[in-house]
N, C-alpha and C positions, 0 to 999 in steps of 0.2 A: 404207306409214307405218304405224306404230305407234298404232293409234287410242290409247294414252295420252299419246302425245307433243302436248304443248300447242302449239294454231296460236298463229301471230306475226303482231304487225300489220307491223312492218317487222323484213326480215333486208337482208344487203349480203353484197357481193361485190369483194373489192378486189383485180386483178387485175396481180399482179408477175411473171409469167413472159415478159415481150416480150426479146428481146436487146440491146437496148441497145447497138445497132450501131456509132451514131454517139456513143458511149462506151465504146469499146471491149472493148463485152461483158459490163462491171462488171453485177452484181448489185443493180437501184436500190432493190432493197427497203432495203437495209444503208447506203445512204450516208447521213452526216447533214447536215443541216440545223438550226441553231439546236441542238449537242447531242444531236436526236432522230434517229433515223432516219426515213425516207421513210414505212416499212411503220408503226411506231408512229406518225406525225403523220396515215397513213391511218384507222388501228385508231381512234387519238383524237377524229378527226371525227366516228365513229359514234357517239359515244355512246347515241343514244338508240334504236339498233337492239338488238333482242331475240339476235341471233346473227352473228356474222360469220364468214366461209371466206374464206380467200385462197389465191389461185391460183398455184402458185411451183413450181418444180423444186425449190428449198432451202427451207426454213423459216428464217426470221429471227427471233432471242425477241420476241415482246412482251411488254409488263408489261398488258395483256388477255389472257385466256385468248381464241383463237380456233381456229378449226379448220382444217389445212391442209391440200388436193388439190392432183393435178397432172393436167392433162389427161393422155390418153391420145388421140394420141404428143403430148409436151411440145410445148411452142411451138406451138399450134395457134390463135393468135389468139382475138380477145376473143370472138367468139364463142362457139367453144370453152371459151372460159375461163368467161363466165358462165354456160353450161351446165352447165360441171362445178360451178362454184360453187353453181348452185342445185341439181341433184343432191346434194351432200355435206349443205345444211341438213338440221339435225334437226326442224326448227319449218315447218310450212304456212304461209309469210307470204304476207298481202294485197298486202304493196308488196315490190317487190325492187329494191335499190339497188345499182350497180355505179360503181365507179372504177378506175382507173387508178393505181398508187402511185407514180406520178412528179408530182400534182396537190396537192404538198404545203401550199396554201394554202386547199384545201376545207376548211369547217370545220363545226361544227356546223349554224351558223346558215345554211350554205350547203343542209346536207340537211333543214332544217327549211322553208326555201323551195322548196324541191323538191318536195318532197312537199304543200305546200300546193298549188303548181302543177299536180300530178297530177289535183287534185279533178275530175272531168267528160272528164276525159282517159285514156288508155289510158297513159300515161306524161309525165315532164319532163325535160329534160336544160339544162342547163348549157350558154351560147353567150358563144364571148369576146366582145372588144370588137369583133368586125370580123363576127361574126353567125355564127359556126365551130361549130359544135357539137362539146363537148367529150365527155370519156368519164369522165363524172360525171352520173348521172342515177339514176331512177327508174322503177320499171316496175310493170303492174297484172300480180303472178302469174299470174292466170287469162289474158289475154291473150296473154303470153307465152307459158305451154304452147300456144295455140291456133296461133301460128305459128312455132313451135320447128322447126327443122326434122328432118330424120333424123339418125344419128349423124355416116351421111356426110358429110353436107351441112355439117356442123357446121367440119369442119377448114379452115382457111381461108377462111372465108365472112367476106366483109366487114362490120362492122357495119351500115352501112346497109341492107345487105339486110332484115336479119335486122329492122329498126326501120321499113322501105319501108310494112307495109302499117297501121303505128300509128298512133294520132291521138296526137301529143306535143306537149306546148307547150313553149315557150323560156324560157327562165329568164336573163335577161345576168347580164353576172358584175360582181359588184361588185367594185371595186376590181382585185387581181391574184392572186382565186379561179380564175381560170381557167386561170393560167398552170402548162406543166407544162417538167417538167426533160428536156429530149431531147439537150441539149449538159452540157460541161461549163461553156459560157457563158453558158448557162441556169439553172444553178447559181451560178457566180459572180454574177448578178444578184440573184438573189434572197439571195446573202448580202449583196453590198452597201448 
């Protein structure tokens, strides 16, 4: 890391490289909701982030400048995507956010709540109304580095395994902010 590159408080990684199998393999990042792509909605919610990296096999234009990167091999799952995104950051953050591109109701307020809940913990993740952890959260970058698997262990690793040794705060969803778009029906319901 170049010593002239400034440290940052909060940087984020948007995971946009999934297979979207239940949606016929469509590129979710480019799906529109309310006249905006899911990727633009995700990036806009990260207005407080000093830097945003999007992990995706293809780039979709965004209004805000972001860094695009793809894990090797592509579609390695959320752990490989998160760690590839962290490695692509130009700044050294104290806190790293991670979100799946298919969570269009996550907002800047959501990120502020997650960062506040992270205080005194190794991270904080959004939980849906049934108590299930969603792929929207923040992690202490130092603690993430301590539990990081080697390169071979990242591919196809389940996110819950990476997070298991960490003390994570649970942040309950406000309204529909924990809703994700896993199917065309999910998208229709959000548009409704």
